[in-house]
N, C-alpha and C positions, 0 to 999 in steps of 0.2 A: 503493499500499498503506498502510498505516495505522501511525503510530508504532510499532516494540515495546517494550516497557516496560522499563529498568534501576534495579538496585536497586542506590541507594548509590551511584550513580554508574558500578556497574561492569556492562560489556553482560554477557548471558546466553549460552554457548558451549557446544552440543550437542558434545560428545565419544564419538566410535565407539571401541569396543576396535576395535585388530585383533587379526592372525594369532595367535593364542593359544601354538599350539608356537615360536614367536620374543619376543624381550625387550617385545612388545607392553605385556604386563600389569605389568610390570615398572617398566616406563616411564610408563603410568599413575599405580604407587605411586606413587613420587619425587615426578612432579609436583603430586600430589593434597596431598604432607607440605611444599611447597617455601612460602615466605612469598613469594617473591614473586608468582607466580600467585593463590596468596590474595588477596591485595590490589588484583589487579588482572580477577576475572573471577568470572562467579557461572559454577561449575562443574555442566552435565548433564551427566552418564556414560550411556551406550547401551551396555550389555554383562550380562554373567551374575556375581552377585556370587560366585561360588564360583572366578571366571576372575581378579577380583580382589583376592580372596583370596592366591589362590596366589603373585600380583604383588608382594603384599600382607610374604607370606614370604619370598621372592627376597627385596627389596627394605629388607629387616627395617624395614618403616613398618605403622603400624596407624593409619591415619587411616579414621575411620567415616565413612560418609554417609548419609541421608535417604533413606528409602524415595518414590518417587514414581512414583505409576500413573497412567497415563495418561487421558486423561479425567479425570477429578477437575479440581479446579483450581488454579490454575499453579503452579509448583512452589513451592515460599517456601525464601530462598538462608539466610534468617536461620540457621541454624546450620553451613554452609557449603556443601560439593558435598551434590551429589545425585544419588539412580542411579534408572535408571526397569528393572529388571530382567527382562530378556531371559530369564532362566531355561530357558537355548536349549542348555547346553552346560555340561561336567560336564570341568573338565581334565584329572582324572584317565585319561578316554577315548583322547588322545592320548601320541604320542609328542614330547616337546621333542625342537625343532631337526629336526621334517623335517613338510614339509608336508602338506596332507591335504583332503579334500573336506569334512569338519567345520568343517572350522578356516576354511575360503574361504566356507563358508553362515553362517558365525555372522559374520565381516567384513563379508561384503556383509549380511548385516540387519543389521547394529548402522549401519551407512552410510546406507546404505536410510531409517532410519528416522531419525537427527540429520536429514537434507538435508528429510524430513516432516515434520518439526518445526521446523525454519529457515522452508519453506514454508508454516506456517500460525502462523506468529509469535511459535512460541515461543521462539528463539534466534535472537541477530543475528548469528553465523558457526558457521561447521561446522569442526570437526577431527578428524583423530580420529592415531591412533599407527599404524606402521608395517604393510601389507597387502604379501601374500604374490600377483605374482599368476600363479605355479601352482596355486597352493590356489586363489586366483579363479576361476582358469579345471576345475576338476578340479568347482568344483560350478557352475560356469555355464560352458561350452564356450566362448557368442557372446561373453563377456565381453573388452573390447578391453585398456581402462583406465578410469582414476578420471574422467578429464574427460567422459567419454557419461553417467554413469552421474551424473554433478552434475545436466549440464544436463538431462537425463530428468528426475532426483529438483523438482529442483526448473522443470522447465516450459518451462525457456531456452532459449536458440542455446550454442552449446559454448562455454569460455569456454578461457583460453590459458595454459599453466606457467611461473611466474614460480619464480628461485631465487635464495634471495636470505641476503644477510651481513648484519652491523651496518655493510658499509662501503662492501659492490660489490655489487646485483643484475641477475642475469641471466634475459633475456628471448628466447622464440625463434618466429621465423615457422612453422619444423610442427613438429612432436611427436614421438611413437609411428608414424613411418613409417620402412620401409627404404627406408635409406640411397640405393639405387639410382632411388626415388619423390620424391625432395627436389627435384633442378632445374626440374620442369617446374613443381612449387607455389611456386616462386621470380618470382612476380609483384607490377608496382610496386604494384596494390592491397593488396597482401597483407603488401608488409612494411612498404605507410604504416599501412595498418589496424592493422600489430602495434606501430608506435613508440607511435601514439596511443594503443592501451592503455596502455599503458610507461610514458609521459607521464601520464595519469591516475592510475594505482595505486602510483605512485610520489610523486603529491602526495596522492593520500589519508593517505599511511602518512606524511605530515609534508615531503615537500623543497619545496620553492617552485618553484626552477624546477629538473630535474634535468636533466643533463649527462649525454646519452646518445651512447655510440660504435659507429656502426653494424657487424658484421665483414661480410667480403664472404663471397659463398659459395665462392671456387674458391681457389684457389696464390697468392699473391701481387697478392689484387686482379683477377686475369684475365689481370695483364700484356699492358696493352694488347689483348684478348683474342685473346692464343696461348694462353690456356688458359681459354678460355668467355667466353661474350656476358654472362651475367646480370647480373658486378657493374655493366660498366658499360647494357647496358639497363633493368633494372630496381631495382638497387638504389640507384644512385645521383638516378637520379627522383624514386623513393622517396623518400630523403632532403632531397631541396628543395622535394618535397611536404612533407613535416615541418614543417621552416623557417618556407614562407609561412605556414602554421598558429600560431607562434610556440614553437616547440618545438626548442630547446637538445639540435639531434642534429647526430650529424657521420659522415660515411666515405662509401664503405666501405673501411677497412682495413684488411689482411691480417689471418687472427684469428690466427696465431704470435704476435701482441706486442701485441695490441689487453687482451690482457689484463694483459700488463706494465704498459702506461699506465697503466687501471683503478688497478689497487694500487699505481702511485703515488700518485693522487687528483687526476688530472687529467679524471677521468670517474666519474658513478655505476652508472651502469648500460652494460652490454655485451649490444647485440642482435644475439642471433645466430641462424643461419639454421634450424641443422637441431638433434637431439637431444643426442649427444656435445661439438658443437663448443662449448657453453658447461659440459654436465654436468660435464670433465671437469676443464677447469681448475675451479670454481666446488669439485668434492668434495675437491680439491688444495688448495685457496686454505682451506677452511675446516670438514671434515667431520665434525664434531660439535656443531656451530652453524647450521650452514645448513636451512630452510625452505623448503618446498614453498607457494606458492603459486598456487591458478587463479582468475586477475583474470578480474572482466569479469561478473560475478550480479552480482546485489541483495546479497548478501552471500559475505561472505569466505571462502572453505575452504583450509583452511591445513595442513600435516602436516611433520613432521621429513623431512628430505631423504633420510636413508640409510633401510635397506630394516629388513627385517628381523633379521638378523643370529642367524643360523641358529647358528653357529659358538660363540657364546655366551651364548646363551640358561641360563637358569637358571644362572649363573655372580654373578648377581649385580654386575657388576660395567658394566650400560651404562649408558653418560652420558644422563644427560635433558638434555644441552642444548639442543640439540635440538628437541625435547620444548616444553621450555620456550617456546622463543621462537618455535615456532609459534603458543602460544597466545595471547603477547604482543603478536607481530603483529597477529592473531586480535583480537584486543579493539580494537585501534589504529584499524584498520579497521572498524570495528562503530560504534566512535566516533566518526567521520570523516566516516561515511556519512549524518549526518545523521537516520536514520529509529526514534533511541531516543531514549524520553522519561524523565524522571525522576518513579519513585515514590516512595510513602513507604514 
């Protein structure tokens, strides 16, 4: 792929408006007004100007965006963020704090658009404000999660989800599968590949040699086979494999204590085996600053780790910290990819 242009050292991030009945539009309005974001990123927002205006009203901001028509010249960020207006949704037709087919369709349309912009080389990274999975399924019953949509949109194999805090990363071997289906998926090759990807993504984010703790699957790391064999037969050999590749990793460690060791600074990341094994710990450690990264693609994809927060929608109290962090991480990863080039 040819290098993508950046303006004044700032990568272009295509940002999709998320669920319009939650806090997504408010968060968008707040980060558009954030000096840290504006200094680091050229934002290409995809959505409806009416939803943005409603978010600005709630957030009490007044940032104006330059309109861009797809198919014309490349977006010009000289005057700040740019908007690709879909004209597809009037937020006045929705009920705040309630999932809807219209809200899900709006989110999905915006998401597919930003992925296509990245695939065409018009964006260095992709981000989105929170989606609501129930609304997405109302719009598209076959929808499972963002991972599959991203893979299809970029024409690549599925990536993996990471949860990122300022001092701790969490990666997982399996993601949106029932707990009953996790154990059969914990195989040596899958665990090794997950550790390798974690190391690669963290190096791109600035870690010289990330220290990765690998969590066990079973209580007490299987207790010598009393509580399951996956830890000894699959996870431990995968850790050894990764070590022979020069990756600084250890484990498997019992998952009820491994995050305590990471919190005190022993490790930079915890590689968990399934979704909630890491999600619960990470959200307790930093709910308002957590970022979800879909890694393994040629362009990074990030989003706040929290959801649409229907309970506080429309109140103007949504905290933009995770949205800001998602955009700044996307920018750092985009610049580290080596596929951007400076333009005047």
